[in-house]
C-alpha positions as CSV (number, residue, x, y, z in Angstrom):
1,M,154.9,105.3,87.1
2,G,153.3,108.7,86.5
3,E,149.9,107.5,87.7
4,E,151.5,106.1,90.8
5,F,153.2,109.4,91.5
6,L,149.9,111.3,91.2
7,R,148.2,108.7,93.5
8,C,150.9,109.2,96.1
9,V,150.7,113.0,95.9
10,D,146.9,112.9,96.1
11,A,147.1,110.5,99.1
12,C,149.5,112.9,100.8
13,I,147.2,115.9,100.2
14,Q,144.2,113.9,101.5
15,F,146.1,113.1,104.6
16,I,147.0,116.8,105.0
17,R,143.3,117.7,104.7
18,R,142.4,115.2,107.5
19,N,145.3,116.1,109.8
20,P,146.7,119.5,108.8
21,E,148.7,120.0,112.0
22,M,150.4,116.6,111.8
23,Y,153.5,118.0,110.1
24,Q,155.8,120.6,111.7
25,V,156.1,124.2,110.7
26,V,159.3,124.6,108.6
27,H,159.1,128.3,107.8
28,E,156.8,131.0,109.3
29,S,153.4,129.3,109.0
30,Y,154.3,126.8,106.2
31,R,154.4,123.1,106.8
32,R,156.1,120.3,104.9
33,A,154.7,116.8,104.2
34,V,156.7,114.0,102.6
35,V,155.2,112.1,99.7
36,R,155.4,108.4,100.2
37,R,157.6,106.4,97.7
38,F,158.9,109.5,95.9
39,P,161.5,112.1,96.7
40,Y,159.0,114.9,96.9
41,V,157.5,117.1,99.6
42,V,154.3,119.2,99.7
43,F,154.5,122.7,101.2
44,Y,151.2,123.9,102.6
45,E,149.6,126.3,105.0
46,H,146.3,125.9,106.8
47,S,143.6,127.9,108.6
48,D,140.5,126.6,110.4
49,I,138.7,125.6,107.2
50,T,141.3,125.9,104.4
51,V,144.4,124.1,103.3
52,I,146.5,125.9,100.7
53,V,149.1,123.8,98.8
54,Y,152.0,126.1,97.6
55,A,154.3,123.6,96.0
56,V,155.1,119.9,95.3
57,F,158.9,120.1,95.4
58,H,161.5,117.6,94.4
59,C,164.0,117.0,97.3
60,S,167.1,117.1,95.1
61,Q,166.6,120.8,94.2
62,D,168.3,123.6,96.0
63,P,166.6,123.9,99.4
64,K,166.6,127.7,99.2
65,K,164.5,127.6,96.1
66,W,161.3,126.4,97.9
67,R,161.4,129.5,100.2
68,S,161.2,131.8,97.2
69,R,158.0,130.0,96.0
70,L,156.4,130.6,99.4
71,L,156.9,134.3,99.5
């Protein structure tokens, strides 16, 4: 199960790399992508040539907690 989780997170990040504007902005310039098959999201930000992943966050946690990680 752990290897499948890592594969899904990696696939999500690879998709973000190819299509960084696919997901909506959820806070300031940060975007959120959903990891397939698992209750996780990836928070990231992108510029013309760079994608920065700030967190892989479990969806059952307090939603206010992810904002503190982005600041």
